[in-house]
C-alpha positions as CSV (number, residue, x, y, z in Angstrom):
1,X,-39.8,136.9,147.9
2,X,-42.7,139.1,146.8
3,X,-43.6,141.6,144.2
4,X,-41.9,144.3,146.4
5,X,-38.5,142.8,145.7
6,X,-35.7,145.2,146.1
7,X,-33.4,145.8,143.1
8,X,-30.4,143.9,144.7
9,X,-32.6,140.9,145.5
10,X,-33.8,140.9,141.9
11,X,-30.2,140.9,140.7
12,X,-29.3,138.1,143.1
13,X,-32.1,136.1,141.5
14,X,-30.8,136.7,138.0
15,X,-27.2,135.8,139.1
16,X,-28.4,132.6,140.9
17,X,-30.2,131.2,137.9
18,X,-27.5,132.2,135.4
19,X,-28.9,135.3,133.7
20,X,-26.2,137.6,135.1
21,X,-22.6,136.5,135.2
22,X,-21.5,137.7,138.7
23,X,-22.2,140.1,141.5
24,X,-20.6,143.0,139.6
25,X,-22.8,142.6,136.5
26,X,-25.5,144.7,138.0
27,X,-23.3,147.8,137.7
28,X,-24.1,147.8,133.9
29,X,-27.7,148.7,133.3
30,X,-27.3,147.3,129.7
31,X,-26.3,143.9,131.1
32,X,-29.1,143.9,133.6
33,X,-31.7,144.8,131.0
34,X,-30.4,142.0,128.8
35,X,-30.5,139.5,131.7
36,X,-34.1,140.5,132.4
37,X,-35.0,140.1,128.7
38,X,-33.4,136.6,128.7
39,X,-35.4,135.7,131.8
40,X,-38.7,137.0,130.3
41,X,-38.1,135.2,127.0
42,X,-37.3,131.9,128.8
43,X,-40.4,132.4,131.1
44,X,-42.9,133.1,128.3
45,X,-43.4,136.7,129.3
46,X,-43.5,139.8,127.2
47,X,-39.9,140.7,126.5
48,X,-39.4,144.3,127.7
49,X,-36.1,144.4,129.7
50,X,-38.0,146.0,132.6
51,X,-38.9,144.6,135.9
52,X,-42.7,144.8,135.5
53,X,-45.2,143.3,137.8
54,X,-45.5,140.0,135.9
55,X,-41.7,139.5,135.9
56,X,-41.5,140.2,139.6
57,X,-44.3,137.8,140.3
58,X,-42.6,135.0,138.4
59,X,-39.4,135.6,140.3
60,X,-41.3,134.8,143.5
61,X,-42.8,131.5,142.2
62,X,-41.2,128.3,143.7
63,X,-39.0,126.6,141.1
64,X,-36.1,124.2,140.5
65,X,-32.8,125.4,141.8
66,X,-30.8,124.3,138.7
67,X,-29.5,127.3,136.7
68,X,-31.1,128.2,133.3
69,X,-27.9,129.5,131.7
70,X,-27.0,126.3,129.8
71,X,-30.6,125.8,128.8
72,X,-31.0,129.3,127.5
73,X,-28.3,128.9,124.9
74,X,-29.8,125.7,123.6
75,X,-33.3,127.2,123.6
76,X,-32.1,130.1,121.5
77,X,-30.5,127.7,119.0
78,X,-33.7,125.6,118.7
79,X,-35.8,128.7,118.1
80,X,-33.4,130.1,115.5
81,X,-33.3,126.8,113.7
82,X,-37.1,126.8,113.5
83,X,-37.1,130.3,112.0
84,X,-34.3,129.6,109.5
85,X,-36.0,126.4,108.3
86,X,-33.4,123.9,109.5
87,X,-36.2,121.6,110.8
88,X,-34.2,118.5,110.4
89,X,-31.2,119.8,112.3
90,X,-30.2,117.7,115.2
91,X,-29.4,120.8,117.1
92,X,-33.1,121.8,117.1
93,X,-34.0,118.7,119.2
94,X,-31.0,119.0,121.5
95,X,-32.2,119.9,125.0
96,X,-30.0,118.0,127.4
97,X,-26.5,118.3,128.9
98,X,-23.3,117.6,127.0
99,X,-22.8,114.0,125.7
100,X,-19.9,113.6,128.2
101,X,-22.5,114.1,130.9
102,X,-24.8,111.3,130.1
103,X,-24.8,107.9,131.8
104,X,-22.6,105.3,130.0
105,X,-25.0,102.5,130.9
106,X,-28.8,102.0,130.7
107,X,-29.3,100.1,134.0
108,X,-29.1,102.5,136.9
109,X,-29.4,102.1,140.7
110,X,-30.7,104.7,143.1
111,X,-30.7,105.2,146.9
112,X,-32.9,107.3,149.2
113,X,-30.5,108.6,151.9
114,X,-33.1,110.0,154.3
115,X,-36.8,111.0,154.5
116,X,-38.8,114.3,154.5
117,X,-40.1,115.2,157.9
118,X,-43.8,115.2,157.0
119,X,-44.0,111.9,155.0
120,X,-43.4,108.3,156.1
121,X,-40.9,106.0,154.5
122,X,-43.3,103.7,152.7
123,X,-44.9,106.6,150.9
124,X,-41.6,108.1,149.8
125,X,-40.3,104.8,148.5
126,X,-43.5,104.4,146.3
127,X,-43.1,108.0,145.0
128,X,-39.5,107.6,144.1
129,X,-40.1,104.2,142.4
130,X,-43.0,105.6,140.3
131,X,-40.9,108.7,139.4
132,X,-38.1,106.6,138.0
133,X,-40.7,104.4,136.3
134,X,-42.1,107.4,134.3
135,X,-38.7,108.0,132.7
136,X,-38.1,104.2,132.2
137,X,-41.5,103.9,130.4
138,X,-40.4,106.2,127.6
139,X,-36.7,105.3,127.2
140,X,-34.3,102.4,127.2
141,X,-33.4,103.0,130.9
142,X,-34.2,100.7,133.7
143,X,-33.9,101.5,137.5
144,X,-33.8,99.6,140.7
145,X,-33.3,100.7,144.4
146,X,-30.0,99.9,146.0
147,X,-30.4,99.1,149.7
148,X,-26.6,99.1,150.2
149,X,-23.4,99.8,148.4
150,X,-22.7,102.8,146.1
151,X,-25.7,103.7,143.9
152,X,-25.6,105.7,140.7
153,X,-28.1,108.3,141.9
154,X,-28.6,109.5,145.5
155,X,-31.7,111.3,146.7
156,X,-31.5,113.3,150.0
157,X,-33.4,115.9,152.0
158,X,-31.5,118.8,153.5
159,X,-32.0,122.0,155.6
160,X,-30.4,125.3,154.5
161,X,-26.7,125.1,153.6
162,X,-25.7,121.5,153.0
163,X,-22.1,121.9,151.6
164,X,-23.2,122.4,148.0
165,X,-22.1,126.1,147.9
166,X,-23.8,129.2,149.0
167,X,-25.9,129.5,145.8
168,X,-27.3,126.0,146.4
169,X,-28.3,126.6,150.1
170,X,-32.0,126.0,150.6
171,X,-34.1,129.0,151.6
172,X,-37.0,127.4,153.5
173,X,-40.6,127.2,152.2
174,X,-40.9,128.6,148.7
175,X,-38.0,129.8,146.5
176,X,-35.9,126.9,145.2
177,X,-37.6,123.6,146.2
178,X,-34.8,121.3,145.0
179,X,-31.8,121.0,142.7
180,X,-29.9,118.2,141.1
181,X,-26.6,117.4,139.4
182,X,-26.1,116.1,135.9
183,X,-24.4,112.7,135.3
184,X,-22.2,111.4,136.5
185,X,-22.4,112.9,139.9
186,X,-26.0,111.6,140.1
187,X,-27.5,113.5,143.1
188,X,-30.8,115.2,143.7
189,X,-31.4,117.3,146.9
190,X,-34.7,118.5,148.3
191,X,-35.5,121.3,150.8
192,X,-36.5,119.5,154.0
193,X,-38.1,122.7,155.3
194,X,-40.8,122.5,152.6
195,X,-44.2,121.1,153.5
196,X,-43.9,118.0,151.2
197,X,-47.2,116.3,150.5
198,X,-48.8,113.9,148.0
199,X,-52.6,113.7,147.8
200,X,-53.2,116.6,150.2
201,X,-52.2,120.2,150.9
202,X,-48.6,121.1,150.6
203,X,-45.8,120.9,147.9
204,X,-46.3,117.9,145.6
205,X,-43.2,115.7,146.1
206,X,-44.0,113.4,143.2
207,X,-43.9,116.0,140.5
208,X,-40.7,117.7,141.9
209,X,-39.1,114.2,142.2
210,X,-39.7,113.4,138.6
211,X,-38.3,116.7,137.5
212,X,-35.1,116.4,139.5
213,X,-34.5,112.8,138.4
214,X,-34.7,114.2,134.8
215,X,-31.7,116.4,135.7
216,X,-29.8,113.4,137.1
217,X,-30.3,111.6,133.8
218,X,-28.8,114.6,131.9
219,X,-31.8,116.8,130.9
220,X,-31.6,120.6,131.0
221,X,-34.6,122.8,131.6
222,X,-37.1,122.9,128.8
223,X,-38.4,126.0,127.0
224,X,-41.8,124.3,126.6
225,X,-44.2,125.8,129.1
226,X,-46.2,122.5,129.6
227,X,-43.1,120.3,129.9
228,X,-42.3,118.6,133.1
229,X,-38.7,119.9,132.7
230,X,-39.8,123.5,132.7
231,X,-38.0,125.5,135.4
232,X,-41.3,126.0,137.1
233,X,-42.8,122.8,138.3
234,X,-46.0,121.8,136.6
235,X,-49.2,120.7,138.5
236,X,-50.2,117.1,138.5
237,X,-53.3,117.3,136.5
238,X,-55.4,114.9,134.4
239,X,-53.1,115.0,131.3
240,X,-49.9,113.1,130.8
241,X,-47.1,114.0,133.2
242,X,-44.4,114.0,130.5
243,X,-44.7,116.3,127.5
244,X,-43.7,115.4,123.9
245,X,-40.6,117.6,124.5
246,X,-39.6,115.6,127.6
247,X,-40.0,112.3,125.8
248,X,-38.0,113.3,122.7
249,X,-35.2,114.7,124.9
250,X,-34.7,111.6,127.0
251,X,-34.9,109.4,123.9
252,X,-32.2,111.5,122.2
253,X,-29.9,110.6,125.1
254,X,-30.8,106.9,125.7
255,X,-33.0,105.7,122.9
256,X,-36.5,104.3,122.8
257,X,-37.8,101.4,125.0
258,X,-36.7,98.0,123.7
259,X,-40.2,97.2,122.4
260,X,-40.1,100.5,120.5
261,X,-43.2,101.8,122.1
262,X,-43.5,104.3,125.0
263,X,-46.0,104.0,127.9
264,X,-47.4,107.3,129.1
265,X,-49.2,107.7,132.5
266,X,-51.8,110.4,133.0
267,X,-51.7,112.5,136.1
268,X,-55.2,111.5,137.0
269,X,-54.0,107.9,137.4
270,X,-51.0,108.8,139.4
271,X,-53.0,111.0,141.8
272,X,-55.4,108.2,142.9
273,X,-54.2,104.8,141.8
274,X,-51.2,104.5,144.2
275,X,-51.6,104.1,147.9
276,X,-49.7,107.1,149.0
277,X,-51.8,107.7,152.0
278,X,-52.0,105.8,155.3
279,X,-52.0,102.0,155.1
280,X,-55.3,101.0,156.6
281,X,-54.2,97.3,156.8
282,X,-51.4,98.0,159.3
283,X,-52.4,97.0,162.9
284,X,-50.3,99.7,164.6
285,X,-51.2,103.1,166.0
286,X,-52.1,105.5,163.1
287,X,-52.3,108.7,165.1
288,X,-48.8,109.4,163.8
289,X,-50.2,109.8,160.3
290,X,-51.4,113.3,161.3
291,X,-49.8,113.9,164.7
292,X,-46.3,113.7,163.3
293,X,-46.9,115.9,160.3
294,X,-49.9,118.1,159.6
295,X,-53.5,117.8,158.2
296,X,-55.6,119.2,155.4
297,X,-58.7,120.2,157.4
298,X,-60.2,119.9,160.8
299,X,-63.7,120.4,162.3
300,X,-65.8,119.5,165.3
301,X,-69.4,118.2,165.4
302,X,-72.2,119.1,167.7
303,X,-71.3,116.2,170.1
304,X,-67.7,117.6,170.4
305,X,-66.1,114.9,168.3
306,X,-63.1,116.2,166.4
307,X,-62.7,115.2,162.7
308,X,-59.1,115.4,161.3
309,X,-58.7,115.1,157.5
310,X,-55.5,114.2,155.7
311,X,-55.4,112.9,152.1
312,X,-57.9,110.2,151.4
313,X,-58.6,109.6,155.1
314,X,-60.1,111.0,158.2
315,X,-59.8,110.3,162.0
316,X,-62.3,111.0,164.7
317,X,-61.2,112.0,168.2
318,X,-63.7,111.8,171.0
319,X,-64.0,114.6,173.6
320,X,-61.9,112.3,175.9
321,X,-59.1,112.2,173.4
322,X,-59.6,108.7,172.1
323,X,-58.7,108.3,168.4
324,X,-60.5,105.9,166.0
325,X,-58.7,104.2,163.2
326,X,-58.4,106.1,159.9
327,X,-61.4,105.8,157.6
328,X,-61.8,106.5,153.9
329,X,-63.3,109.9,153.3
330,X,-65.4,108.9,150.3
331,X,-66.8,105.9,152.1
332,X,-68.6,108.0,154.7
333,X,-69.5,111.0,152.5
334,X,-70.4,109.6,149.1
335,X,-69.7,112.0,146.3
336,X,-66.8,113.9,148.0
337,X,-63.5,114.3,146.2
338,X,-60.7,112.1,147.6
339,X,-59.1,115.2,149.2
340,X,-60.7,118.3,150.7
341,X,-59.4,121.8,151.2
342,X,-61.5,122.8,154.2
343,X,-64.3,121.4,156.4
344,X,-66.8,122.9,158.9
345,X,-69.9,121.8,160.9
346,X,-72.8,124.2,161.6
347,X,-73.7,124.6,165.2
348,X,-77.3,125.4,164.3
349,X,-78.2,122.2,162.5
350,X,-75.1,119.9,162.6
351,X,-74.6,119.8,158.8
352,X,-71.2,119.1,157.4
353,X,-69.7,121.5,154.8
354,X,-66.7,120.6,152.6
355,X,-64.8,122.7,150.2
356,X,-62.5,121.7,147.4
357,X,-61.3,123.9,144.5
358,X,-64.3,126.1,143.5
359,X,-67.0,123.7,144.7
360,X,-68.7,123.0,148.0
361,X,-70.6,120.1,149.5
362,X,-73.2,119.9,152.3
363,X,-74.3,116.8,154.1
364,X,-76.9,116.0,156.7
365,X,-75.0,113.3,158.6
366,X,-73.6,111.3,155.7
367,X,-76.4,112.1,153.2
368,X,-75.7,114.8,150.6
369,X,-78.2,117.7,150.6
370,X,-80.2,118.5,147.4
371,X,-78.5,121.0,145.2
372,X,-75.0,120.1,146.3
373,X,-72.3,120.0,145.2
374,X,-72.5,123.6,143.9
375,X,-70.0,125.9,142.3
376,X,-69.4,128.2,145.3
377,X,-66.8,130.2,143.5
378,X,-69.7,131.7,141.5
379,X,-71.1,133.0,144.7
380,X,-68.1,134.9,145.7
381,X,-66.2,132.3,147.7
382,X,-62.4,131.8,146.9
383,X,-61.1,128.8,145.1
384,X,-59.1,126.3,147.3
385,X,-59.9,127.9,150.7
386,X,-57.5,127.4,153.6
387,X,-60.0,126.8,156.4
388,X,-63.6,127.1,157.5
389,X,-65.6,127.1,160.7
390,X,-68.9,128.1,162.2
391,X,-68.6,131.4,164.2
392,X,-71.4,131.6,166.8
393,X,-71.1,135.4,167.4
394,X,-71.9,136.0,163.7
395,X,-74.2,133.0,163.2
396,X,-72.6,132.2,159.9
397,X,-69.8,130.1,158.4
398,X,-66.5,131.9,158.0
399,X,-64.1,130.9,155.3
400,X,-60.4,131.9,155.2
401,X,-58.1,132.2,152.1
402,X,-54.7,133.8,152.4
403,X,-54.9,137.3,153.8
404,X,-58.8,137.5,153.6
405,X,-61.8,135.9,155.3
406,X,-65.4,135.6,154.0
407,X,-68.7,135.3,155.9
408,X,-71.1,132.9,154.2
409,X,-74.8,132.4,154.3
410,X,-75.5,128.7,155.1
411,X,-78.6,128.4,153.0
412,X,-77.6,130.2,149.8
413,X,-73.8,129.8,150.2
414,X,-73.6,133.4,149.2
415,X,-70.9,135.7,150.6
416,X,-72.5,138.3,152.9
417,X,-72.3,142.0,152.1
418,X,-69.1,143.9,153.0
419,X,-66.9,140.8,152.8
420,X,-64.2,139.7,152.3
421,X,-62.2,141.5,154.9
422,X,-58.6,141.3,156.1
423,X,-57.5,138.7,158.5
424,X,-55.9,141.6,160.5
425,X,-59.4,141.7,162.1
426,X,-58.3,138.5,164.0
427,X,-55.2,139.9,165.7
428,X,-52.3,137.5,165.7
429,X,-53.6,134.6,163.7
430,X,-51.5,132.9,161.0
431,X,-52.1,133.4,157.2
432,X,-52.8,130.3,155.1
433,X,-53.8,128.1,158.0
434,X,-54.9,124.4,158.0
435,X,-58.0,124.6,160.1
436,X,-60.0,126.2,163.0
437,X,-61.8,124.7,166.0
438,X,-64.1,126.1,168.6
439,X,-63.5,124.3,171.9
440,X,-65.8,124.1,175.0
441,X,-63.4,126.4,176.9
442,X,-64.7,129.2,174.6
443,X,-61.4,129.7,172.8
444,X,-60.8,129.4,169.1
445,X,-57.8,127.3,167.9
446,X,-56.1,128.1,164.6
447,X,-53.8,125.5,163.1
448,X,-51.0,125.8,160.7
449,X,-48.6,122.9,160.0
450,X,-47.4,121.7,163.4
451,X,-48.4,124.8,165.4
452,X,-51.6,126.2,167.0
453,X,-52.7,129.7,168.0
454,X,-55.2,130.2,170.9
455,X,-57.6,133.0,170.2
456,X,-59.7,134.9,172.8
457,X,-63.1,135.8,171.3
458,X,-63.7,138.5,173.9
459,X,-60.4,140.3,173.5
460,X,-60.3,139.4,169.8
461,X,-56.6,138.5,169.8
462,X,-54.2,135.5,170.1
463,X,-53.2,134.9,173.7
464,X,-51.1,131.7,173.3
465,X,-49.5,129.5,170.8
466,X,-47.4,126.3,170.6
467,X,-47.1,122.8,169.2
468,X,-50.6,121.2,169.0
469,X,-49.4,117.5,168.9
470,X,-47.6,117.7,172.2
471,X,-49.6,120.4,174.0
472,X,-53.3,119.9,173.1
473,X,-54.2,116.5,174.7
474,X,-57.7,116.6,173.1
475,X,-56.1,116.2,169.7
476,X,-55.5,112.6,170.5
477,X,-51.7,112.6,170.1
């Protein structure tokens, strides 16, 4: 979906999330305008009843697949209560499903039915355990994993239509990422075509998991923009994951913790304190940690060693295809963030360049250069670039972000005049890639998820593509 949504597609969106009653409602322009107003109000947009650019953009943002229709009525009641002065009304605080749809017990079991294609089992188990713990920390609920038997709550990953009805069929990357059912069905489903991730590029599974578990406990969507139970998934930042609205809502259903005090965990702790990356202590082959999924960034040094970056770790692959054990990123390059967006090595001096958010780092071997890190976004570079590499014909670094690319001066880190330009200059390459390599055969290799594109520098176009893990032996897989 994009801002060029056709009218019928827009109406399908409003029907799917409960703002229009059925497929015939669009015949009434009055009903359609009212549905748009409801959506805008619930989404903290200016309420106009027209499909303006901001409204269309939000319709294209990935979100939870649970309908907003039930939540909207409750949100209206709460706001009306505030304006009429009924501050002590219990209805004001009500933001959960009907009492008949709450769990009749406070000790619940859960089971993980299967695993997302890009994450190993041990990571997913830790994510799920921590997600349940967040709700248990602020309520009287307790949870434990059921290895067998019939659990109260089931978690599963599916492709497309999975017998939940046409409106609940998953639509691939973007769109509805997951949906859940209120008690006492107790199920949460996640789109297995999403690129699920934790401390790296991709869709953050942890924050989506906590949100959907909230639905399985009986919570509707929240009208509070910063709430975890907002229809649009929040980012895992430094602040607390659960908002005041989330805590009050779960306590209205199940009460406070036995001790009477809640324990909040900030996102900064959850991002880095749990070992959600590869287990370095395991003696087995760790190539699968990137070969069976994807990576965050990739580069090659002047001695033709390939560096593959994923989460907190990196792997080196020799020119003969021999892979070293994963190493901690911050142990080799002191001062780097724990995860990077892009990496490149200059062919002129062998310096390493790293990009994360709006900042960039430069290292001579493992030693940081003076003046770095610097805020490269102030020099014209995009925030959170997709990929970077050194392009010999231009004698400069090239940085890609979405549909554009930037040519960068190595010394000043300033974007060169007349850039950015469209990636259409590079005929056939993917948009929003993971990384780029120049190989001794003279070809460029562009990577996105589990695929590669082989680019001819003379013809300036892609001449081949395929699966890099199985077809490119020098990737060490």
